[in-house]
C-alpha positions, 0 to 999 in steps of 0.5 A: 433473462431480465434483472428480476428473473436473475435475482430470483434465480440467484435467491433460489441458488442461495436456498439450495446452498449452491455456489458462494454465499457472499458472492451471490449476495454481492451480485444480487445487491448490484443487480438491485441497484442496476449497477454494471456487472463485470464479465466474471460475474456474468459467468458466475450467474450463468453457472448458478442458473444452470445449477438451479435448472438441473433436473432432480436426478441430475441435482443428486449428482455431486458437483465437481468444479475444476480447480483451475484459474478460470475467469469466474473465480475470485481470489482470497485477499489473505492467502491469494488462492482461488475461492472455489464455487463450492466454498464459503467466502466473506466480503469485507471492505470490498475484499473477498476472503475464505471464511477460514482465512477471515477468522484468522486475520486481525480485522474488524469483523461484522456483527454476523461473524464477530466472536467474543474474546475470552474475558481473561484475554480482554483483561490482559490487553486492557492492563497492557494498554493501561501500562503503556499509556501510564508510562510517561506519567510514571517517569515524570513523577519519579523524576520529580520525586528524585529532584525533591529528594536531592533538594531536601538533602542539600538543605539538610546536609552538605553538598557532597552527600547531596551529590551522592544522593543525586548520582545514586538516584539517577542510576536507580532511575535509569535502571528502573525505566531502562526498558521504557527509555529503550522502547521509546528509542526503538519506536523511531521509524526507519526512513528513506531519503529521496536524494532530491535537493530541498525535498528531504528538508521539507519532510522530517525526518524522511519517507517511512521505509517500506511505505508506498507513496503516490506522486501525482500531477498533470502531464509535464509537472515532473513526475517521471523525473521525480521517480527517476531521480529517486531511483538514481539517488538511491543507487548512487548515494545510499547504496539502495538498488532500485527498479523503474517500471515503465508503462508508457515509455521504452527503456531507451527513452528513460535512459536518455532522460537520465543522461540529459542530467549527466547521470551515469545510468548505464554504469549503474545498470551494469552494476545491477544497481538499477533495473529499468523495465519496459512493461507497456501494456499495449506491447505484448512480451511473451517472456513477461506476461505470457501468450494469453490476452490476460492484460486486456480482459479488464479484470484482476489479471494485470495487477497479478502479472505485474506484482509477480514480475516485480517480486521476481525482479526485486529478488534479482537485484535485491532492490530497496526502491521501486517506481511504477510509472504510471499506475493510472495506465494500469487502472485504465484496463479495469472496467470495475473500480472494485477490482482495480482497488483490490488489485492495487491494494494487494500489490502494495501489500506485497511490495511492503512485505518485500522490504521495499519503498515504492513510488507510484506515479499517478495522473491527476488534474483538479478538474477530475475526481480524486483518484481511488489509488489515493486511498490505499497508499501511505502518502501523497505528493502532489506536483502541479503547474501553476502560473506565478508572476505571469509565468508557468512554474512547477510546484510541489505539495505534500498532501499526506505522509502517514505517521511523519511530520512534513511541510504543509506549504506549496513549494517551488519545483525547478528543473535544472541541469542536474535534475529537480530541486525544491525551493520555497516560493 
C-alpha cells in the first residue's frame, strides 16, 4: 500500500475513533513529509488498517488489546506506563503523555488543551512574584532610612544616643528581613567538586549537584580518564561512592587505566566505594539485559534496560556519582532520533531524581553536526586535540554550565603521572 492510501486509511481510523489520536496524527505528518517510519509505527499502521477493513458485524465486537510490553506500544513520559491503543494520548515537544497525565504536569500546553486558571489563583501568583521581585529594593530602602536616622541623631544628640539608635535599628532591620536574608542564603546551590586539579578553579563554585554533564570530544582527547578521575576522586576525597558504566571497554581494561596512575582502584571496589560495570551492547549478558534481542531492535529498549540497571546499582552502593562511557555508542542503536532523544531525557530525569551527579561521555568532532544529547543536559565540557607550538596538545573548554559561572577560555589539559590536570594556556 502506497503512502497516500495509508494516509487515507489512517484518516478513516481517526473518523472511527480507532487507536490513539495523537500517535495517528503524528504518523500522518511523517508520511506526508516522506520521512522514515520506524518498525513500531509500521506495526501500529497495520493494526489500524486491519481495524478499518473489518466487516460491520465484526466492528461491533468490542476490541480488546493485550496489556503486554509489545513493540507497537509507546510509553508515557510522565508515568512510564504503556499507552494502550484504545487510550487517548498527547504528543508535546517530541514526548508522549496519557491525556490525564498531561493535564497534571506543569508544562506549557498547546492552545487546544490549555485551560484557564482561576482568577484568584492568578492574582495570588502575581502578588507572590511581585513580592519576591521587590524584596531587594525594600531592604536597600530600609537600610538607607536607618543610616539617615542614625546620622540625624548623631548631629542632634550625643554619640551615645546615636550608637543606641544604630544598634536598635540594626536589630530591628535583622528581625524584619530575617526570612529574606535566610532565603537568599538557602538559594545558593549545592555543588560537587570533580577533584581534577585545576579544573575546579575554572568553575565557580563547582558542578551543580544532581545535574547531568556531557563531556564531549574526539578520540584520544582524555574523556575516559576525565570520567575515571571524577569517580575516583569522589570516592577517595569526598566519600561519594561512584559507578562507571562502560559501553566500550572491559572492567579489566578500565582497572588497568586506573592503576597506571597509581590509584588504588581494587581497594575502593572492595569497600564498595566504586563499581565498574561492563555493559558493552555487542556482548549479551543474560543477567543484565535478559535473553531477548531488545538491545538490537533500534527502539526505546536500550535506554530502558540501561536506566533500570543503573538505578538498581545506585541502590546497591548508595552512589552519588555516575559516569556513562559512552552515550554515543548507545545512541547508535537508534534509527529514529526522536526515540533516542526521548530515551536519553527519560534516563537523565531518572538519574537526577535519584540524587546523583552524572557525567555522560560523548564522541564529538567539529566536522560533524551538534550531537542531540547536547540539548538535554545541564552542562557541556568539550575536550579537544589542538596543534599548539607545532605539537599536539589536549585542551578543555566549558561550553555550557547551566546556573553556574565558569571560565569562557580554552585551557590546557595535561596528562601526567597522577592523571589529568588543567592549566592556563
